[in-house]
Residue frames as a rotation matrix with the C-alpha (Angstrom) as fourth column:
MET 1
-0.623 0.464 0.630 -8.00
0.781 0.413 0.469 -25.41
-0.042 0.784 -0.619 5.59
LYS 2
0.489 0.805 -0.335 -10.44
0.769 -0.579 -0.271 -22.58
-0.412 -0.126 -0.902 6.65
LYS 3
0.135 -0.494 -0.859 -7.69
-0.051 -0.869 0.492 -20.01
-0.989 -0.022 -0.143 5.82
ILE 4
-0.876 -0.424 0.230 -7.08
0.161 0.192 0.968 -21.51
-0.455 0.885 -0.100 2.32
ILE 5
-0.179 0.898 0.402 -10.82
0.984 0.165 0.070 -21.51
-0.003 0.408 -0.913 1.61
PHE 6
0.548 0.473 -0.690 -11.11
0.529 -0.835 -0.151 -17.92
-0.648 -0.282 -0.708 2.69
VAL 7
-0.382 -0.748 -0.543 -8.17
-0.153 -0.528 0.835 -16.83
-0.911 0.402 0.087 0.52
LEU 8
-0.837 0.075 0.542 -9.71
0.517 0.432 0.739 -18.57
-0.179 0.899 -0.400 -2.45
LEU 9
0.221 0.975 0.012 -13.05
0.966 -0.218 -0.140 -16.82
-0.134 0.043 -0.990 -1.84
LEU 10
0.307 -0.172 -0.936 -11.29
0.127 -0.967 0.219 -13.51
-0.943 -0.186 -0.275 -1.58
THR 11
-0.722 -0.691 -0.043 -9.52
-0.007 -0.055 0.998 -14.11
-0.692 0.721 0.034 -4.89
TYR 12
-0.619 0.540 0.570 -12.63
0.785 0.421 0.454 -15.17
0.005 0.729 -0.685 -6.66
GLY 13
0.400 0.840 -0.368 -14.73
0.852 -0.488 -0.188 -12.41
-0.337 -0.238 -0.911 -5.25
PHE 14
0.014 -0.531 -0.847 -12.06
-0.010 -0.848 0.531 -9.79
-1.000 0.001 -0.017 -6.09
GLN 15
-0.895 -0.359 0.265 -11.75
0.218 0.167 0.962 -11.06
-0.389 0.918 -0.071 -9.63
SER 16
-0.215 0.907 0.363 -15.51
0.975 0.176 0.138 -10.99
0.061 0.383 -0.922 -10.08
PHE 17
0.476 0.347 -0.808 -15.66
0.494 -0.866 -0.081 -7.44
-0.728 -0.361 -0.583 -8.71
ALA 18
-0.418 -0.698 -0.581 -12.93
-0.127 -0.588 0.799 -6.23
-0.899 0.408 0.157 -11.08
GLN 19
-0.856 0.078 0.512 -14.59
0.497 0.395 0.772 -7.97
-0.142 0.915 -0.377 -14.05
SER 20
0.142 0.988 -0.066 -18.01
0.970 -0.152 -0.192 -6.42
-0.200 -0.037 -0.979 -13.25
ASP 21
0.357 -0.055 -0.932 -16.52
0.132 -0.985 0.109 -2.95
-0.925 -0.162 -0.344 -13.17
ASN 22
-0.716 -0.677 -0.168 -14.61
-0.153 -0.082 0.985 -3.59
-0.681 0.731 -0.045 -16.41
ASP 23
-0.547 0.497 0.673 -17.69
0.808 0.524 0.269 -4.92
-0.219 0.691 -0.689 -18.18
SER 24
0.476 0.778 -0.410 -19.33
0.665 -0.624 -0.410 -1.50
-0.575 -0.077 -0.815 -17.87
ASN 25
0.428 -0.389 0.816 -16.70
0.800 -0.258 -0.543 -0.12
0.421 0.884 0.201 -20.28
GLU 26
0.969 -0.177 0.175 -15.20
-0.241 -0.846 0.475 2.05
0.064 -0.502 -0.863 -17.61
LYS 27
0.199 -0.976 -0.092 -11.49
-0.363 0.014 -0.932 2.55
0.910 0.219 -0.352 -17.11
VAL 28
0.997 0.076 -0.015 -10.03
-0.021 0.461 0.887 0.25
0.075 -0.884 0.462 -14.47
ASP 29
0.193 -0.969 0.156 -6.58
-0.747 -0.248 -0.617 0.73
0.636 0.003 -0.771 -12.95
VAL 30
0.941 0.050 -0.333 -4.84
0.139 0.843 0.520 -2.32
0.307 -0.536 0.786 -11.44
ASP 31
0.217 -0.878 0.426 -1.85
-0.645 -0.457 -0.612 -1.80
0.732 -0.142 -0.666 -9.16
PHE 32
0.453 -0.187 -0.872 0.16
0.604 0.784 0.146 -3.96
0.656 -0.592 0.468 -6.97
TYR 33
0.443 -0.211 0.871 1.28
-0.438 -0.899 0.005 -2.42
0.782 -0.384 -0.491 -3.73
PHE 34
-0.169 -0.390 -0.905 3.16
0.784 0.503 -0.363 -2.65
0.597 -0.772 0.220 -0.43
GLY 35
0.280 0.331 0.901 2.46
-0.284 -0.868 0.407 -0.74
0.917 -0.370 -0.149 2.69
ILE 36
-0.837 -0.419 -0.351 2.88
0.286 0.213 -0.934 -0.43
0.466 -0.883 -0.058 6.47
GLY 37
0.052 0.893 0.448 0.05
-0.353 -0.403 0.844 -0.21
0.934 -0.202 0.294 9.00
ALA 38
-0.907 -0.266 0.327 -1.16
-0.383 0.195 -0.903 -1.30
0.177 -0.944 -0.278 12.36
GLN 39
-0.031 0.915 -0.402 -3.90
0.243 0.397 0.885 -3.36
0.970 -0.070 -0.235 14.02
VAL 40
-0.778 -0.170 0.605 -5.17
-0.487 -0.444 -0.752 -1.98
0.396 -0.880 0.263 17.36
GLN 41
-0.461 0.545 -0.700 -6.99
0.426 0.828 0.364 -4.72
0.778 -0.131 -0.614 19.27
SER 42
0.255 0.610 0.750 -9.71
-0.474 -0.597 0.647 -3.59
0.843 -0.520 0.137 21.75
LYS 43
0.241 -0.138 0.961 -8.86
-0.922 0.278 0.271 -6.48
-0.304 -0.951 -0.060 24.07
TYR 44
-0.296 -0.281 -0.913 -7.41
-0.449 0.884 -0.126 -10.00
0.843 0.373 -0.388 24.28
ASP 45
0.753 0.580 0.310 -9.29
-0.579 0.362 0.730 -12.29
0.312 -0.729 0.609 26.69
LEU 46
0.592 -0.580 -0.560 -6.09
0.506 0.808 -0.302 -14.39
0.627 -0.104 0.772 26.74
ASN 47
-0.287 -0.683 0.672 -4.40
-0.119 -0.671 -0.732 -11.38
0.950 -0.290 0.112 28.55
ASP 48
0.445 0.516 0.732 -6.63
-0.802 -0.135 0.582 -12.04
0.399 -0.846 0.354 31.59
LYS 49
0.971 -0.129 -0.199 -5.13
0.175 0.956 0.237 -15.56
0.160 -0.265 0.951 31.86
LEU 50
0.181 -0.973 0.140 -1.55
0.567 -0.013 -0.824 -14.24
0.804 0.229 0.549 31.29
LYS 51
-0.112 -0.198 0.974 -1.93
-0.490 -0.841 -0.228 -11.49
0.864 -0.503 -0.003 33.89
ALA 52
0.778 0.476 0.410 -3.29
-0.598 0.362 0.715 -13.94
0.192 -0.802 0.566 36.48
ALA 53
0.846 -0.522 -0.107 -0.21
0.529 0.847 0.050 -16.14
0.065 -0.099 0.993 35.92
ASN 54
0.590 -0.649 -0.480 2.17
-0.115 -0.656 0.746 -13.14
-0.799 -0.385 -0.462 36.22
LEU 55
-0.118 -0.593 0.796 3.25
0.803 0.414 0.428 -13.64
-0.584 0.690 0.428 32.62
PRO 56
-0.837 -0.219 -0.502 3.85
-0.068 -0.868 0.492 -10.93
-0.543 0.446 0.711 29.90
GLU 57
0.210 0.970 0.123 0.56
0.224 0.075 -0.972 -9.93
-0.952 0.232 -0.202 28.17
LEU 58
-0.114 -0.175 0.978 0.10
0.973 0.180 0.146 -9.67
-0.202 0.968 0.149 24.44
ASN 59
-0.838 -0.157 -0.523 0.58
0.082 -0.983 0.163 -6.31
-0.540 0.094 0.836 22.82
GLN 60
0.120 0.982 0.146 -2.82
0.531 0.061 -0.845 -4.97
-0.838 0.180 -0.514 21.73
THR 61
0.770 0.036 -0.638 -1.19
-0.451 -0.676 -0.583 -2.66
-0.452 0.736 -0.504 19.09
MET 62
0.127 -0.715 0.688 0.87
0.432 0.664 0.610 -4.49
-0.893 0.220 0.393 16.44
PRO 63
-0.195 -0.273 -0.942 2.62
-0.727 -0.605 0.325 -3.18
-0.658 0.748 -0.081 13.35
GLU 64
0.429 0.417 0.801 1.65
0.246 0.800 -0.548 -4.82
-0.869 0.432 0.240 10.08
LEU 65
-0.675 -0.586 -0.448 3.47
-0.395 -0.226 0.890 -5.21
-0.623 0.778 -0.079 6.75
GLN 66
0.289 0.933 0.214 1.01
-0.027 0.232 -0.972 -5.27
-0.957 0.275 0.092 3.91
VAL 67
-0.869 -0.455 -0.196 1.10
-0.230 0.019 0.973 -6.40
-0.439 0.890 -0.121 0.27
GLY 68
-0.069 0.910 0.408 -1.76
0.398 0.400 -0.825 -6.66
-0.915 0.106 -0.390 -2.23
MET 69
-0.785 0.014 0.619 -3.44
0.612 -0.134 0.779 -5.86
0.094 0.991 0.097 -5.49
ASN 70
-0.410 0.657 -0.633 -5.65
0.128 -0.646 -0.753 -2.72
-0.903 -0.390 0.180 -5.81
VAL 71
-0.544 0.347 0.764 -8.37
0.827 0.066 0.558 -2.21
0.143 0.935 -0.323 -8.48
PHE 72
-0.497 0.319 -0.807 -9.75
0.229 -0.848 -0.477 1.22
-0.837 -0.422 0.349 -9.14
GLY 73
-0.392 0.470 0.791 -12.69
0.913 0.095 0.396 1.89
0.111 0.878 -0.466 -11.43
GLU 74
-0.546 0.270 0.793 -14.89
0.086 -0.924 0.373 4.92
0.833 0.272 0.481 -12.15
LYS 75
0.268 0.847 0.459 -17.48
-0.564 -0.248 0.787 4.02
0.781 -0.470 0.412 -9.46
LEU 76
0.988 0.146 0.054 -16.08
-0.141 0.694 0.706 1.10
0.066 -0.705 0.706 -7.60
SER 77
0.068 -0.996 -0.051 -12.66
-0.697 -0.011 -0.717 0.22
0.714 0.084 -0.695 -6.07
GLY 78
0.903 0.147 0.404 -11.15
-0.410 0.577 0.706 -2.34
-0.130 -0.803 0.581 -3.72
ASP 79
-0.034 -0.948 -0.315 -8.25
-0.855 0.191 -0.482 -4.60
0.518 0.253 -0.817 -3.10
ALA 80
0.897 0.040 -0.440 -7.12
0.139 0.920 0.367 -8.06
0.419 -0.390 0.820 -1.93
GLU 81
0.236 -0.781 0.578 -4.43
-0.744 -0.528 -0.409 -7.69
0.625 -0.333 -0.706 0.78
PHE 82
0.573 -0.245 -0.782 -2.16
0.543 0.829 0.138 -9.89
0.614 -0.503 0.608 2.89
GLY 83
0.483 -0.399 0.779 -0.72
-0.627 -0.779 -0.011 -8.62
0.611 -0.484 -0.627 6.12
PHE 84
0.233 -0.505 -0.831 2.02
0.500 0.795 -0.343 -9.93
0.834 -0.336 0.438 8.36
LEU 85
0.707 0.194 0.680 2.16
-0.452 -0.614 0.646 -9.22
0.543 -0.765 -0.347 12.09
PHE 86
0.098 -0.684 -0.723 4.90
0.609 0.616 -0.500 -9.72
0.787 -0.391 0.477 14.68
SER 87
0.398 -0.084 0.913 5.37
-0.562 -0.809 0.170 -8.58
0.725 -0.581 -0.370 18.28
LYS 88
-0.214 -0.472 -0.855 7.28
0.578 0.645 -0.500 -9.51
0.787 -0.601 0.135 21.47
ASN 89
0.362 0.197 0.911 6.80
-0.557 -0.738 0.381 -8.66
0.748 -0.645 -0.157 25.06
ASP 90
-0.240 -0.518 -0.821 8.64
0.392 0.722 -0.570 -9.74
0.888 -0.459 0.030 28.20
LYS 91
0.540 0.292 0.789 8.23
-0.650 -0.451 0.612 -9.62
0.535 -0.843 -0.054 31.99
GLY 92
0.494 -0.445 0.747 10.94
-0.647 0.385 0.658 -10.89
-0.580 -0.808 -0.098 34.21
ASN 93
-0.583 -0.750 0.313 12.28
-0.392 0.596 0.701 -14.18
-0.712 0.286 -0.641 32.88
SER 94
-0.118 0.660 0.741 9.30
0.608 0.639 -0.472 -14.77
-0.785 0.395 -0.477 30.69
GLU 95
-0.666 -0.110 -0.738 8.58
-0.432 -0.750 0.502 -13.59
-0.608 0.652 0.452 27.18
ASN 96
0.243 0.763 0.598 5.88
0.326 0.517 -0.792 -14.00
-0.914 0.388 -0.124 24.50
GLN 97
-0.884 -0.399 -0.244 6.09
-0.142 -0.270 0.952 -13.91
-0.446 0.877 0.182 20.67
ASN 98
0.223 0.968 0.118 2.92
0.135 0.089 -0.987 -13.23
-0.965 0.236 -0.111 18.59
ILE 99
-0.912 -0.389 -0.132 3.09
-0.108 -0.084 0.991 -13.97
-0.397 0.917 0.034 14.87
GLY 100
0.055 0.991 0.124 -0.02
0.138 0.116 -0.984 -13.36
-0.989 0.071 -0.130 12.69
PHE 101
-0.953 -0.206 0.223 -1.06
0.234 -0.030 0.972 -13.52
-0.194 0.978 0.077 9.11
THR 102
-0.165 0.922 -0.351 -4.16
-0.014 -0.358 -0.934 -11.64
-0.986 -0.149 0.072 7.76
SER 103
-0.774 0.093 0.626 -6.06
0.633 0.126 0.764 -11.99
-0.007 0.988 -0.157 4.52
ARG 104
-0.330 0.621 -0.711 -8.28
0.255 -0.667 -0.700 -9.05
-0.909 -0.412 0.062 3.73
LEU 105
-0.467 0.332 0.820 -10.79
0.861 -0.043 0.507 -7.97
0.203 0.942 -0.266 1.02
ARG 106
-0.558 0.335 -0.759 -12.05
0.113 -0.876 -0.469 -4.38
-0.822 -0.347 0.451 0.60
VAL 107
-0.374 0.519 0.769 -14.99
0.905 0.020 0.426 -3.47
0.205 0.855 -0.477 -1.56
HIS 108
-0.526 -0.007 -0.850 -15.54
0.434 -0.862 -0.261 0.30
-0.731 -0.507 0.457 -1.85
TYR 109
0.577 0.598 0.557 -17.75
0.817 -0.423 -0.393 2.92
0.001 0.681 -0.732 -3.58
ASN 110
-0.581 -0.798 0.158 -15.87
0.808 -0.589 -0.006 5.95
0.097 0.124 0.987 -4.92
PHE 111
0.394 0.763 -0.512 -17.52
0.814 -0.549 -0.192 8.92
-0.427 -0.341 -0.838 -3.34
ILE 112
0.671 -0.300 -0.678 -14.92
-0.426 -0.904 -0.021 11.33
-0.607 0.304 -0.734 -4.70
ASN 113
0.307 -0.617 0.725 -12.96
0.728 0.642 0.238 10.47
-0.613 0.455 0.646 -7.87
ALA 114
0.868 -0.103 -0.486 -10.94
-0.258 -0.930 -0.264 13.44
-0.425 0.354 -0.833 -9.03
GLU 115
0.704 -0.661 -0.261 -7.72
-0.224 0.142 -0.964 13.66
0.674 0.737 -0.049 -11.10
LYS 116
-0.212 -0.952 0.219 -5.41
-0.484 -0.092 -0.870 13.92
0.849 -0.291 -0.441 -8.11
VAL 117
-0.865 -0.079 0.496 -7.34
-0.491 0.336 -0.804 12.52
-0.104 -0.938 -0.330 -5.18
ALA 118
-0.153 0.870 -0.468 -10.17
-0.255 0.423 0.870 10.12
0.955 0.253 0.157 -4.36
PHE 119
-0.665 0.104 0.739 -12.15
-0.740 0.044 -0.671 9.24
-0.102 -0.994 0.048 -1.32
THR 120
-0.207 0.587 -0.783 -13.83
-0.409 0.675 0.614 5.82
0.889 0.447 0.100 -1.07
GLY 121
-0.525 0.114 0.844 -15.79
-0.840 0.094 -0.535 3.83
-0.140 -0.989 0.047 1.51
GLY 122
0.149 0.601 -0.785 -17.28
-0.612 0.679 0.404 0.37
0.777 0.421 0.469 1.99
LEU 123
0.883 0.295 0.365 -16.63
-0.468 0.617 0.633 -2.85
-0.038 -0.730 0.682 3.75
ASN 124
-0.286 -0.956 -0.070 -13.62
-0.929 0.295 -0.225 -4.85
0.236 0.001 -0.972 4.99
PHE 125
0.921 0.390 -0.016 -13.68
-0.366 0.877 0.310 -8.68
0.135 -0.279 0.951 5.22
ALA 126
0.005 -1.000 -0.013 -10.70
-0.813 0.003 -0.583 -10.28
0.583 0.014 -0.812 6.93
ALA 127
0.940 0.140 -0.310 -9.33
0.034 0.868 0.496 -13.38
0.338 -0.477 0.811 8.53
THR 128
0.174 -0.912 0.371 -6.34
-0.851 -0.328 -0.409 -13.42
0.495 -0.245 -0.834 10.96
GLY 129
0.754 -0.150 -0.640 -4.45
0.319 0.935 0.157 -16.54
0.574 -0.323 0.752 12.14
SER 130
0.392 -0.634 0.667 -2.25
-0.795 -0.598 -0.101 -15.99
0.463 -0.491 -0.738 15.17
GLU 131
0.492 -0.334 -0.804 0.41
0.470 0.879 -0.077 -18.21
0.733 -0.340 0.590 16.81
ILE 132
0.598 -0.266 0.756 1.52
-0.698 -0.636 0.329 -17.27
0.393 -0.725 -0.566 20.40
ASP 133
0.256 -0.563 -0.786 4.59
0.488 0.777 -0.398 -18.70
0.834 -0.281 0.474 22.04
ILE 134
0.680 -0.043 0.732 5.12
-0.597 -0.612 0.518 -18.07
0.426 -0.790 -0.442 25.72
TYR 135
0.574 -0.602 -0.555 8.45
0.500 0.794 -0.345 -19.30
0.648 -0.079 0.757 27.14
ASN 136
0.833 -0.453 -0.317 11.10
0.172 -0.333 0.927 -18.77
-0.526 -0.827 -0.199 29.76
LYS 137
0.828 -0.520 -0.211 14.07
-0.501 -0.516 -0.695 -16.82
0.252 0.681 -0.688 28.39
ASN 138
-0.032 -0.894 0.447 16.40
-0.957 0.157 0.244 -19.07
-0.288 -0.420 -0.860 30.32
ASN 139
0.830 0.472 0.296 15.25
-0.376 0.867 -0.328 -22.29
-0.411 0.161 0.897 28.57
VAL 140
-0.318 -0.927 -0.197 18.00
-0.871 0.203 0.448 -24.76
-0.375 0.314 -0.872 27.66
ILE 141
0.848 0.491 -0.198 17.51
-0.528 0.751 -0.397 -27.70
-0.046 0.441 0.896 25.19
ASP 142
-0.181 -0.866 0.466 19.93
-0.678 0.453 0.579 -30.60
-0.712 -0.211 -0.669 25.69
LEU 143
0.274 0.271 -0.923 20.21
-0.926 0.333 -0.177 -32.49
0.259 0.903 0.343 22.50
ASN 144
-0.778 -0.468 -0.418 21.55
-0.319 0.869 -0.380 -35.42
0.541 -0.162 -0.825 24.51
ASP 145
-0.814 0.553 -0.177 18.20
0.478 0.464 -0.746 -35.51
-0.331 -0.692 -0.642 26.36
LEU 146
-0.878 0.476 -0.048 15.30
-0.344 -0.560 0.754 -34.79
0.332 0.678 0.655 24.04
GLU 147
-0.590 0.700 -0.401 12.67
0.780 0.624 -0.058 -36.51
0.209 -0.347 -0.914 26.18
PRO 148
-0.209 0.525 0.825 9.72
0.201 -0.803 0.562 -34.03
0.957 0.283 0.062 25.99
LEU 149
0.740 0.556 -0.378 8.86
0.455 -0.001 0.890 -34.46
0.494 -0.831 -0.253 29.69
ASN 150
0.180 -0.764 -0.620 12.37
0.906 -0.116 0.407 -33.20
-0.383 -0.635 0.671 30.53
ASN 151
-0.855 -0.446 0.266 12.03
0.519 -0.757 0.398 -30.10
0.024 0.478 0.878 28.38
SER 152
0.198 0.965 -0.170 9.39
0.978 -0.206 -0.031 -27.73
-0.065 -0.160 -0.985 29.62
GLY 153
-0.204 -0.226 -0.952 8.85
0.436 -0.892 0.118 -23.92
-0.876 -0.392 0.281 29.98
HIS 154
-0.955 -0.015 -0.296 7.24
-0.248 -0.511 0.823 -23.38
-0.164 0.859 0.485 26.59
VAL 155
-0.171 0.969 0.179 3.53
0.364 0.231 -0.902 -22.86
-0.916 -0.089 -0.392 25.80
SER 156
-0.980 -0.174 -0.094 2.36
-0.032 -0.330 0.943 -22.67
-0.195 0.928 0.318 22.17
LEU 157
-0.143 0.988 0.050 -1.19
0.424 0.107 -0.899 -21.56
-0.894 -0.107 -0.435 21.24
ARG 158
-0.984 -0.098 0.151 -2.99
0.176 -0.374 0.910 -20.55
-0.032 0.922 0.385 18.08
ASN 159
-0.120 0.990 -0.077 -6.37
0.415 -0.020 -0.909 -19.18
-0.902 -0.141 -0.409 17.01
GLN 160
-0.886 -0.067 0.459 -8.13
0.453 -0.340 0.824 -17.84
0.101 0.938 0.332 13.95
VAL 161
-0.253 0.759 -0.599 -10.66
0.388 -0.488 -0.782 -15.07
-0.886 -0.431 -0.171 13.84
PHE 162
-0.422 0.168 0.891 -12.82
0.851 -0.265 0.453 -13.73
0.312 0.949 -0.031 10.96
PHE 163
-0.490 0.140 -0.860 -13.75
0.346 -0.875 -0.340 -10.07
-0.800 -0.464 0.380 10.92
ALA 164
-0.150 0.448 0.881 -16.07
0.905 -0.298 0.305 -7.68
0.399 0.843 -0.361 8.94
GLY 165
0.105 0.314 -0.944 -16.64
0.754 -0.644 -0.130 -3.99
-0.648 -0.698 -0.304 9.22
PRO 166
0.947 0.300 0.115 -16.65
0.302 -0.707 -0.640 -0.53
-0.110 0.641 -0.760 7.60
SER 167
-0.053 -0.986 -0.156 -13.62
0.739 -0.144 0.658 1.09
-0.671 -0.080 0.737 6.11
VAL 168
0.951 0.202 -0.236 -12.56
0.012 -0.783 -0.622 4.23
-0.310 0.589 -0.746 4.08
SER 169
0.094 -0.936 0.340 -9.65
0.903 0.224 0.367 5.00
-0.420 0.273 0.866 1.85
LEU 170
0.798 0.056 -0.601 -8.06
-0.109 -0.966 -0.235 8.20
-0.593 0.254 -0.764 0.79
TYR 171
0.418 -0.580 0.699 -6.04
0.888 0.423 -0.180 8.22
-0.191 0.696 0.692 -2.46
LEU 172
0.617 -0.323 -0.718 -3.35
-0.159 -0.944 0.288 10.89
-0.771 -0.064 -0.634 -2.96
LEU 173
-0.343 -0.800 -0.492 -1.14
-0.609 -0.210 0.765 11.74
-0.715 0.562 -0.415 -5.93
LYS 174
0.340 0.634 0.694 -3.63
0.025 0.732 -0.681 9.78
-0.940 0.249 0.233 -8.07
ASN 175
0.979 0.086 -0.184 -2.22
-0.165 -0.195 -0.967 11.19
-0.119 0.977 -0.177 -11.35
LYS 176
0.166 -0.986 -0.028 1.37
-0.976 -0.168 0.137 10.18
-0.140 0.005 -0.990 -10.52
SER 177
-0.008 -0.253 -0.967 3.21
-0.508 0.834 -0.214 6.92
0.861 0.490 -0.135 -11.33
THR 178
-0.701 -0.153 -0.697 3.42
0.486 0.613 -0.623 6.21
0.523 -0.775 -0.355 -7.59
LYS 179
0.087 0.860 0.502 0.21
-0.198 -0.479 0.855 6.75
0.976 -0.174 0.129 -5.68
ILE 180
-0.964 -0.243 0.110 -0.34
-0.145 0.132 -0.981 6.90
0.224 -0.961 -0.163 -1.90
ARG 181
0.029 0.985 -0.170 -3.44
-0.100 0.172 0.980 5.36
0.995 -0.011 0.104 -0.32
VAL 182
-0.844 -0.192 0.501 -4.44
-0.482 -0.138 -0.865 5.75
0.236 -0.972 0.024 3.30
ASN 183
-0.171 0.826 -0.538 -6.85
0.054 0.553 0.832 3.16
0.984 0.113 -0.139 4.74
LEU 184
-0.838 0.037 0.544 -8.80
-0.545 -0.112 -0.831 3.21
0.030 -0.993 0.114 8.02
GLY 185
-0.213 0.780 -0.588 -11.16
-0.334 0.507 0.794 0.58
0.918 0.366 0.153 9.14
TYR 186
-0.401 0.073 0.913 -12.98
-0.900 0.152 -0.408 -1.00
-0.169 -0.986 0.005 12.09
GLU 187
-0.349 0.131 -0.928 -13.37
-0.482 0.824 0.297 -4.73
0.804 0.551 -0.224 12.11
VAL 188
0.205 0.557 0.805 -15.82
-0.978 0.147 0.147 -6.72
-0.037 -0.817 0.575 14.22
ALA 189
-0.842 -0.531 -0.095 -14.76
-0.528 0.847 -0.051 -10.21
0.108 0.007 -0.994 15.30
PHE 190
0.083 0.992 0.090 -17.77
-0.996 0.080 0.039 -12.48
0.031 -0.093 0.995 14.62
THR 191
0.443 0.035 -0.896 -16.23
-0.101 0.995 -0.011 -15.96
0.891 0.095 0.444 15.04
ASN 192
0.979 0.156 -0.129 -15.24
0.114 0.103 0.988 -17.39
0.168 -0.982 0.083 18.44
GLY 193
0.364 -0.909 0.202 -11.40
-0.455 -0.362 -0.813 -17.30
0.813 0.204 -0.546 18.03
LYS 194
0.958 0.058 0.280 -10.88
-0.276 0.442 0.854 -19.97
-0.074 -0.895 0.439 20.57
TRP 195
0.145 -0.989 -0.006 -7.33
-0.987 -0.144 -0.072 -20.66
0.070 0.017 -0.997 21.58
LYS 196
0.987 0.159 0.033 -6.02
-0.158 0.987 -0.039 -24.12
-0.039 0.033 0.999 20.74
SER 197
0.113 -0.992 0.063 -2.71
-0.804 -0.054 0.592 -25.89
-0.584 -0.118 -0.804 20.54
ASP 198
0.487 0.000 -0.873 -1.20
-0.732 0.546 -0.408 -28.25
0.476 0.838 0.266 18.05
PHE 199
-0.385 -0.825 -0.414 0.79
-0.325 0.541 -0.776 -30.02
0.864 -0.164 -0.476 20.75
ALA 200
-0.985 0.068 -0.159 -1.62
0.173 0.340 -0.924 -30.35
-0.009 -0.938 -0.347 23.70
SER 201
-0.032 0.999 0.026 -5.19
0.829 0.012 0.559 -30.33
0.558 0.039 -0.829 24.81
VAL 202
-0.800 -0.234 0.552 -6.17
0.018 -0.929 -0.369 -26.93
0.599 -0.286 0.748 26.13
ASP 203
-0.145 0.730 -0.668 -8.31
0.963 0.259 0.074 -26.78
0.227 -0.633 -0.740 29.32
ASN 204
0.270 0.418 -0.868 -10.16
0.705 -0.699 -0.118 -23.65
-0.656 -0.580 -0.483 30.49
THR 205
-0.591 -0.535 0.604 -9.57
0.806 -0.374 0.458 -21.96
-0.020 0.758 0.652 27.12
VAL 206
-0.101 0.569 -0.816 -10.93
0.139 -0.804 -0.578 -18.49
-0.985 -0.172 0.002 26.26
LYS 207
0.162 0.327 0.931 -12.51
0.979 0.063 -0.192 -17.04
-0.122 0.943 -0.310 23.10
GLU 208
-0.780 -0.475 -0.408 -11.77
0.393 -0.879 0.272 -13.69
-0.487 0.051 0.872 21.32
LYS 209
-0.291 0.733 0.615 -15.26
0.850 -0.097 0.518 -13.19
0.439 0.673 -0.595 19.84
GLY 210
0.724 0.689 -0.007 -16.38
0.648 -0.677 0.348 -9.58
0.236 -0.257 -0.937 20.17
ASN 211
0.301 -0.726 -0.619 -12.86
0.376 -0.506 0.776 -8.28
-0.876 -0.467 0.120 20.73
ASN 212
0.834 0.210 0.510 -12.85
0.549 -0.237 -0.801 -5.91
-0.047 0.949 -0.313 17.75
ARG 213
-0.081 -0.969 -0.232 -10.06
0.730 -0.216 0.648 -3.84
-0.678 -0.116 0.725 16.29
PHE 214
0.751 0.130 -0.648 -9.11
-0.297 -0.809 -0.507 -0.76
-0.590 0.573 -0.569 14.39
VAL 215
0.244 -0.730 0.639 -6.93
0.818 0.509 0.269 -1.20
-0.521 0.457 0.721 11.33
PHE 216
0.738 -0.119 -0.664 -4.73
-0.268 -0.955 -0.126 1.47
-0.619 0.271 -0.737 9.64
GLY 217
0.177 -0.733 0.657 -2.41
0.740 0.539 0.403 1.39
-0.649 0.415 0.638 6.69
ILE 218
0.424 -0.216 -0.880 -0.39
-0.528 -0.848 -0.047 3.52
-0.735 0.485 -0.473 4.30
SER 219
0.348 -0.269 0.898 0.20
0.588 0.808 0.014 1.86
-0.730 0.524 0.440 0.86
PHE 220
-0.205 -0.516 -0.831 2.31
-0.537 -0.651 0.537 2.77
-0.818 0.556 -0.144 -2.11
LEU 221
0.542 0.512 0.666 0.81
0.272 0.643 -0.716 1.72
-0.795 0.570 0.209 -5.46
């Protein structure tokens, strides 16, 4: 529910931002885009638990596939973006799988707005939901014995963290039909990001508040 509310707020805020720029009778370009990027996490507190249990730790650098809508006016610019994350890591007979989904809003001021290039800066607001599966690679499921107590070796955890922080964007080939945008940002985790499970109660859980990250992306508009 929190994720849905956040996405709705992003959409409403982005539409209001675009409308306000358009109301000033300035030219506004709207482009849909796709891109590739990365999230570089400063730390996962969950990794301390995994290391103590001799299990594979979560990758702190994850590639991200990005899609979104970009708005560029004379003075203001920004975008609403959705990112998809995936990584795996193994150690011995154990493996983890990390799947994440990010909703992000950027609101920038155009410091340089030339014919071919532009440089902008402002704020990122983002929310990332992650689902972690930790399992033994030799697991076997017997469909003739589906009693849950007889099928172990799999831990499923999830969390959600909200972020905010500064970001900058560089636009290249601005006068071409296909533009390139490079984004760089630093996002501060300001909610607790406690690890939970949909299938069990979690004792001795940890929180990811304060574990911030760098974000990077190259987009084609």
